[in-house]
N, C-alpha and C positions, 0 to 999 in steps of 0.2 A: 825366722825357722832356729829354733833353740834345739839342744840337746836331748830334751824331753821327747821330741819328734824322731831324733835319730835312734835314741834307744828303743821307740816304741816301733819304728819301723824294722830294726834289728831283731828285736824280739819276734815280730810276727815273722819275718823272713826265716829265723832260726826254727821257732816251732812249728810252722807250716812244712819246713824241710824236713825235719824228723818225722814229725807225724806222716806225712804224705810217702817219705823215705820207706820208714818201716812197713806202712799198710799203704802200699801204691794201688790198693783195690779200692780204697773210698774214692780216689778220682772216678773208677767207671762205676760206682754205685751212685755218686752224684750224677754222673752224666745220665744213667739211666733213668733218672726221675722225669726228665724231657722225652725220653724216646718211646714211641708207640709200637710196643712188639707185633701190635695186628697188622698195622699198616707197613710196618719194617722202614720207618723215617721217623725223623723229627719234626714233630708235627707244625711247627712256625716257622719252619723253613718257606712255606709257600704263603703264609699269612702276609697280606699286603701291608696291613697297619703296624705289624711287628718289622717290617722291613722299611717302612717308612721311619720307624721311632729307631732304627738303627743308623740311616742316614742321617735322621735329625740329631743323633748324639754328636756326629762328627761336625754338623755344621755348629751348633752348640760350642762343641770344643775351638776351634778355628775362629767362632765369632770374638771368644776371648782375646785372639792372637791379633785382632784386625787393628787396633789402636797402635801396635807396636807397628804392624806392617805399613801404616798410613803414615805414620810418623817418620819411618825411614824413607818411604816415596815422596812426603812432602818435601823433606829436608835436602833431596836429590832436585826437585824441582825450583824450589825456593830456599836455596841454602845461606841466606842472609835472615831469612826466618828463624826464631828459637822452636826446638823441638815441641811438638805440642803436649810432649809426655816426657818426663825426666830421660837423659841419656842410659843412664844404666839400668833403668826399667825396660827400656827399650830393648837393650843388647841380653839382657837376661830374658826377657820373652821369647825373643827370636832365636837365642843359643840355645834354649831348654826344649823348647817344641822341636826344634831340629835335631837335638840329640834323642829325645824321648820318642817322636812321634815317629821319626826317619831313620837316623842312623842305626842306633841300638836294637830297635824293635824290628824293622822290616830289612835292613841291609846287613846284620849281623846274626842275630840270633835266629831269625825264620828263616834264613837262608842256609844256615848251616849247622842248626839243630833239628835233627831229622825224626823228631816226635811226631807222628802221623796223629792228624785230628780226630775225634771220636768218631766222625761218619765216615772215616776212610779205613777204619779198625774193625777186625774179624767180629767182634763182639756186638756191632752195631751195624753190620750188614756189608761192612767193607771187605778189604782183601789183606790188609796188612795187619800185623802184630802189635798188640799196645806195648807202649814203651813207658816206665815210669818217667817224673820229670826231670829227674838227675841224669838220666842216660841219653847223650846226644847221637847214638849209634842207630837210630832209627830207620826204616827203609821209605820215610817221606824225601821224594826227591827236592821239591821246591814249595815255598809259599807254607812251612810248616806250623803245627802246632804251639809252641813253645817261642816267646810267651806271647799274648794276644796283643796285636798292634791296636787293636779298637780300643781296647781298654788301656793300653799305654797312652793312649790321645785323651782318652776321658781322665784318668789320673793326671796327666798332664796338667791340669787345671789347679792342682797344689800351686803352680807357680803363679798366676793371678792371685790364689788366695793369700800367699805369702805375701803381695803387695796389698792386702787390704788392710784399711785402719786398724791399730792394735786393738781397740774394742770390740772389732766384729771379725777377728783375724780367727780365733777358735771354731766359731760358727762357719767361716768360710772352707775350713779346713774339714769340717765335718759334711759340708756340702758335696766338697771335691772327693772326699771318699764314698760317699753314698752314688755320686753320679757315676765315679768309677766302678763300684762294685754292681750298678744297676745294668750300665752299657757291658760290662764283662758277663754279667748273669744273661743279658740277651743272648750274646754270642754262645753261651751255652746252650739256651733253649734252641739254637740251630744247629746243635752238633758241631760247633765250629773250634771249640776250644774246652779244656777241662777248668777244674777249679783251680787248680795249681798254675795254670797259664795266667789266669787272671788274679790270683793273690800275687805271683812275682812279678807281674805287671807293674803292679801297683807298688812293691817294695822296690823294685829296681829305678822306676821313675822316681820315687819321692828322694833316694838316695843321690840321684843326679841332680834333681832340684836343688837338695840341701848343700850339697859341694859346691853347685855354681852360685848359689846365693851367698855362701861364705864367701868365695873369691871376690864377687863383685860387690857385697854390700858391709860384710861383718868384719872381716880380716882387713888389715890397717890400709884405709883409703882416706884421703882428706876430705872433707865436707863439700869442698868447693868441686870435686871431681865432676858431677854432672856438667858444669859451666865450662870447664878444662876441654872435656870431651865435645860439647857443642861447638865450643871455639875451633876445634882441632878439626871437626868435621867440616865446618862452616870454610875455613881456608882450603881443606883439600878439595872441595867441592867446586869453590870459586876458581881454583887452579887449574881444574880439569876444565871448566867452561871456558876460561880463556884458552886453553888448548884447542877446544872445540870451535872456536869462533875466531877463526884465524883472520878474516877480512870484516867487511860490514855486514850486520845481519839487523832487519826489521824484526825487533822482537814480536811485534803484535802478530806479524804474518806468520812466523812460526808457531807460536801459540796456538793461531787458529788452525795452522796444517795438523798439529799435534792434537788439537781437541777432536779435527775430523778423522783423524785415524785413530785414535781413542774410541770414537764412536761407531765407525765401520768394524772394528775389531771386537766391540762388545754384539754389534748388529751380527756377525759371522757367529761368533760363539751361541748367540740365541738362535740362529738359525740352525745349528747342529743340535739343538735341544728338539727342533721340530721335524727334523731329517727323518726319513722312514729308510733311508737306506742302510743296508746291513753292513758291518764291516768286511772289509773285503779280506782275502784270506791272509793276503800278507800283514794286512793290520791285526786280525788275529793272531798270527804269528810273532809278531812284534809284542804282543798283551802277555802271550804264552812266556816269553822270553823275561818280561817283566816279571813275572812271578819268582824268578831266581835270578836276581841282578847278578852278573858275572864279568868277568874282566874281556869276555869275547864270546862270539857265536858262529856258528857253522858258515853264513855266509855275508854277515855284516860286524862292523864293530858295535860296541855296546850303549853308546852314548842313547842313543833313541830307546833302547830298553829300561835304561835308567830314568830317562824323561817320564815314560808311561806310568814307571812305578811311583814316581814322585807325584804327580797328577792325580791318581789312584787313591795314593794317601790322602789328596786333599778332597777329592769329591766324587770318589766311588768307581765302580767297574762298567757304567752304561757307557754306550757307544759316545755319546756326546762329551763326555770326561775323557775318557782316552783321546777323543780327537783334540779337546781344547788346546794344548799347547802349540797346535799349528797356526792359527791366526794369531796368537800371543808371538810366536815366534817371527811371523811375517810383519807383526807391527815391529818388531825391533830391528827387523833387515828395512824397513821404511826408511824408518830413523836415521840408522846407519848410515844408509845411501844417501839422505840428505847432507849430512855432514861431509861426506867423501865428496857429494858434487859442490858442495860450497868451499871445500878446501882447493877444489881445480879450478870450478869455474865462475863461483860467487852465488849470491843468493836466488837469484832469477832461476838460474838453471837448477839449482838445488831444490827449490819448490816443485817445478815441473818433471823433474826427473824421478822424485820420490813418488809424486803423483803417478805418472806411468807405471812405475814399479808395482804401487798398491793396486792398481787396475789392471795388470796385465792378465791375458788369460792364463798363465801357467799359476800365478799367484792366486787368482780366484779357483781355479781348480786345485791347487795344493792346501788352501786353508780350510779344505771340506774333508780332508783324509790326514792320517798321520803316516809319513814316509821319512826316509832318512834324508832326503831331500831337504825337507825343512830346516833342521838345525844346521846342516850343512850350508846353505846359503846364506843363513845369519853370521857364521863364524868366517865364511869367507868374504862378506861385506866388510866385517869388522878387521879382519887379517887387511884387508887392502886399505881401508881408512889408516890404519896404524902404519902400513907401508908407506903410504904417500906422507903422513906426518913425520916420518923418520927421514923421507926424502927430501924433505925440507927443513932438517933440523941439524947441522952439522956439529955442535957442541954434545958431547956426552950430558952435560947437566940438565939440558932441555929434551934430550931424548931417550932417557933410559926408560920412561913411564911408558914412552909407545914402544918400545924394545919387548918391556913384559906382555903389553896387550897384544901385540904382535905373536909372542911366543906362544901365549894362552890360546889365541884364537888359532893357531896352527895346530897345536896340540887336541883341542876340542874338536875342530873340525876333521881333523882324520880320525878321532873316535866316533864321529857320527857317520863319515863315509870317507872313503879311501880316495874317492874323486879330490879331495882337498889337496892332493899331491899333485894336482894342474897346477896351484898356486906357483911350486918352484919351477914349472917349465915357463910359466910367466914371469918370473923373475928374470930367467935367463934371458929371454928375449927383452925384455925392457932393459936389461945390463947391456945388450948389443948395440940398441937405438937410442939410449938415453943416459946422457954422461953423469947426471947427479945419482942415477941408479947404480953405475959402476962404481962410483964414489964409495957407495954404501960397503961394498966388499972390503974396503982397506978399516972398515971402523968396528969397533968391538958391540957396538948396540946390535948388528946385525947378527953376529956370531953368537950374543948370548940370547936373542929372540930365537934361533935354530936350536940351541941347547935347551930352552924351555919346552919348546914344542915337543923335542925329541923324549925329555923325562916324562913328560905327560902321557905321550904315546908308548912309552918303553914297557909298561906292564901289559898292555894288549898284545904288543908283539912277542913278550915273554909267552902269553897263553897261546898265541899262533902257533909259536916254533914247539911248544910243548903237547900240541895238538896235531903234530905232523902237519904243519903249514895247512891245514884243512881250508881256511878261509881263502886263503891265495890262489890254491887249486880249484876250488869252487869260481873263482871269479874268472880264471881261464878257461875252465869247462864252461862258463855263460858266455865267453866270448867265442869260441872256437870250438863250441861242442857239435856245431854241425860240419866242421871242416872249414879249411882254407880255401877260397877260389876268387875269381873274378865277378864282380857283382855292382858294376857302375850304377844299377838303377838303385840299390839299396842304398847308396851313398847320397844318392840323388834325392831319395824319398826322406833320407834324415835330414837334408838341408831343407827340404819343404817342410818339413815337421817343425823347425824352429820358427817358421813364420806364424804358425798356430800358437807356440808357446810361448815367443817373448812379445808377440804382437804383429801384424803384418806390417804397421806402418815403420815401427820402431826397427825392425828384422832389415827392412827394403832400404831404411836409410842408411844401415850399416854396411849392408851388400853395396849399395851402390858407391858408398866412399870407398869400397876396397878394389872394386872392378872399374870404375872410372872416376876416378879421383876428382875431376875437374866439373862432375857435375852439381858437386857439394862445396868444394871448394881445393884449391891445387895442394897436392900431397906436400910439395915443398913447404908451402905454408901453414903445414899442421902445428898446431900449438904445443909444447912438449906435454902438455896434459893429456891431448887427445892421442899421442903415441903411447903414452903409458898403457891408457886405457884399451887401446889396440892390442897392444902388446900382453894383457893379460886375458882379452877376448878370444883372440885368435888359437891360443893351444889346445882348449877343450875343444873347439869345434874341429880344429884340423885333424887333432888325434882320433876323435870319433868318427869322422867322416874315412879317415884311412880305415878304421876298424870296419866301419858300414859297407867299403869296397871290399874287403878281402873275406869278410865275415857277415855278423850282424851286428846292428846297433838300435839299440832304443832311444826314443826321441827324447828322454830325459837326461841321459847320460853326460850330454854338454851343459846341463844347468847352471854349472858356475858362471858362463858366460853371461848371464843374463844382465848381473849387475854393470859391468862395463862396458857392454854394449848399451844398455838403456840410458847409461850416464851421458856417453860420448856421443849416441845417436840424438838426444836430447837436447846437447849442448849446441851441435851442428844446426840443428832445425832452428833453435833460436837465433843463432848466430847468422843465418839466411833468412830471418823474419817469417817463418813458416809455420806460425803459431796455430793455423788453422788445421794443420796435421795432428799437432798435440792434441786439441780439442778433439778432433775425430777418434784420437787413440783413446782418450778419457771417456768418450761417449760409448763407444764400442765395448768397453770395460765396464761400464756401469749396465749394458744392455746384458751382457755375459751374465753379471753378477745377480741380476735380478731373475735372470732364465734359470740359474741353478738353485738360487733360492727356492723358486716356485717348483722345480723340477723334482729337488731333494725332498719336499714335503709330500709330492705326489707320484713317486716314484713308478708305483705298480701301475698308474694309468698313461704314464708317459709312452708312446709308441709313435712309428713313422711307417703307416701301413703298405708303401710302395717298396720298402727294403726287404732284402732277403732275411735279415734279422731285426725285426720291428721295434723290440723292446729295447729304449735307449739305455736302461739300466740291468740289462739282463744279467751281467757279470757280476753283479754286486749285489744281487736277490737271491733270495731262496735260502742263505745260508742259516739265517735265524729260525725260519721253519722246519731245516733239517735238525737242528739243535732240540727244537720243541718235541719234534715227534720222536727221535731217538731218545730222549730223555724217558720220555711216557713209557717206550717199550722197554726200556733198561728197567724200570720201576716194577711192570708188569711181569717182566720174566725173572726177576731177581738175579740179574747178570751180577758178576763181579769186577766188570772192566768192558770197556770199549775199545774197539780198534777200527782201524782202516788203515788203506794202502796209499791214498794218494795224499799230498802234502796239503793241498786245498780243503780235504775233507778232514783229516787229523786236524790242522789249525783252527777249522770252524768249529768241530767238536769239542775241542779243549775250552773255547770262549762259549759259545752257546749251550753246552750241555754241563757248565761249570758248576750249576745248583745241585747235580748229584753228589759231588763229590767222590765220583767214580774216576778212578785213572784212564787216561786215554792214551793208547798204545799205537805206534806205527809199526805197520807190517811191510819191511822194507821190499822194495821192486828191484833191488840189485842186491849183489853181495857186499858191495862198498856202500857206505852211508851216503844217502843223496840229500840229504837236508840234517836240521839240527834235532829233528825229531828222532830219526833214525840212530843219533846218538844217546841220546838222552832218554827217548821213551820206546826203545826198542820192543816188539812182541816175542817172548820167547817162549819155550815150552813150560818153564816155570810160573809164566804168569796165572794168577787163580783163574779159576774155572767156576760157571761159565763165561764166556767171553761173548759179547754182541759185536759182530764182526759188519761194518758197513762198507759196501762196494757199489761199483757202477756196474758190474758183472753178475747176470742172475744164474750161473750155471752152480750148483750145490758141490758136484763132482770136483770142481777147481781146489776145493779146501780139504778134500778127504785124505790127500797124503798127510797132512799135519794134523788132522783131528779126526779121531774115531767117530765121534758123533756130529754129524752137521743136520741142523734142523733149520729149513728155510722159514723164515718170520713173514715172508711177503713183500711187496714193494714198498718204498717210500717217494713220493711224489713231492715236489717242493717248488710251487710258482714263482717264476723270475719275471712276472709281467702279465699283461694283458694276453698275450698269445705265444708265452713259452713257459717252460718248466724242466726242472731237472729230474732224473729218475735214478733211483739208487734202490740198493736191495740188501735185506738184514736178514743175518744167520745167527743163530746159537749154536757157538761150536764149544767141544767138551771133549775129553780123551786125548790129550797132545801126545803125539807118538814119537816126539823126541827130533823130527825132520826139521832142520833149518833152513833148508833151500827155500829161495825166494818162490812165492807162488806164479805158475807158470801162465800162458797167456788165456784169456779168455776165449773158453771154448768148453763144450760139453765133455 
């Protein structure tokens, strides 16, 4: 990449900036070429071939990055093997695609440059005023127009073009330019972007690639740099491998286990593709958050939203793509558990413990959905592994790496879910009963880890404090909202649910160890490793049981106990020679896995007739149908926005009515915000009209205090299985009266 390319890119950027800055209506005129005035929409939005081409463009772009991704993965697995591509090329590809397709376009510009998309502007049937490219003060709240993320990903192919042989490089640059313009032009036909969004995507991406290419290739670097980088990676990876294999390990057995887990993970991802289960409204809520990555949200920390945003940038917005990180995280959790059990008990226990975790009922269920527990369990397992390695490494030189790993795992775990705080309680219990853990308190490695974790968490805590501690107050309300009391059955129900989550045999082994130590072994004869695992398993269980005794407790609230319980229970079963119980656990897991694969693909037909609610998937079905019906009704009625009052309906409409590009508002059911949508999507009297209001209440008089004109549009019926359905009612509202009080009860 020479200076000629730089001057061309700067010239294009300056020329486009001046022309579209002086004559911003050019953006509108170009967008109008693709707008059907009669149908009042951008015609290609519903075209299947055009949508396939849109997805194919992203697959093509990421295909160019695959050699670099594969090179890094193979280097990690086989550190002694040389890289399959040059080290600098690998770094160049990975760094530029991260900056171009991820950080700059989606996390910086699109989240903070409030330019509305064409389809959302008044000129094309939307509700927001048009903004020129240079003005970031638009009313778009999230996932905005400037600049195009998909065009940026397509223009990123300038990076592999820069690595082409010199005689073909000009042709490669031309191909990348055409590919980027074609991809951006396709987004314009959908009403997703203006011409300037596409032009500046290309200019910005080229400048990023030019600079990174200069730092890596052009500016003074010795010609042997690739070999030096390769050797440094080999040394670092071999050192890490030595840390991860503290005792003996049969290499062939581990690689077979790794292959099996990888195969199962791929099968789980394929299963998501064939699943007909709609996004549960919590999942839709997390997807909505991912459209505006932030440092925090009303009810949860931000890591899951960031994860979904990253996945969406790779494979799109389909349900399977949004859920795809779940089986990948569980793959990482199982492998981390293997190394944890290997460190504490040896290779045999590591093999069976990781298998039991990978086929535990909670794991199988959780790989089908995207939830905060998924990243939480991975970082909990990683933190536990780092803690155990620190506990066995008294010297600073041999322990500082694990100190950093522990700090990063604690910080990211807290950003996944605040239940990561149970880890600190586990450490306190371990310090009481385990001398090596107490010795950690006198070592700087532990305090370095805590400092790193606190630094990672700090931005989120600042966000929470600046938003009136809304997340903490929501968590408190979630626990004590029904008032405190004495509910012994609630605590017992919670404990019983853990048998279904962790696996009946694994949980029974752990409980028997606690209540009757001599059934498994004498408590006084427990190994130090057993005590450490028990110390980290008990606090989540005990705290949540106490919560269940006084208020209410959900079954997944003690999920962090799963890793230490599985490790210690399997170790004790092996010590007792009770492998038949482990075989039974794995057999049960395979049956559950097969049943859910089949059930997810036939969800509308799965029912148990003798139950009061026979449809097994009732809670998770019907949301897509609701979104489809509301989208068609919104287009037919020419409304300028959609509103609902229930969080599940608002979240589901944000996702399943996303192709309308209409804003979806939340009509608060209370004076204080009850969820994130009440904060950033409130339905106010200034909202553009008419509004399509969706509610489970059928009485039009209920909406009269807030709107002068209330037109019933009939019922909306969404099937949720063979024997059940949901009922909603739609209203067209106009003439806001200015009344801001919440809607009254559902009554005539």
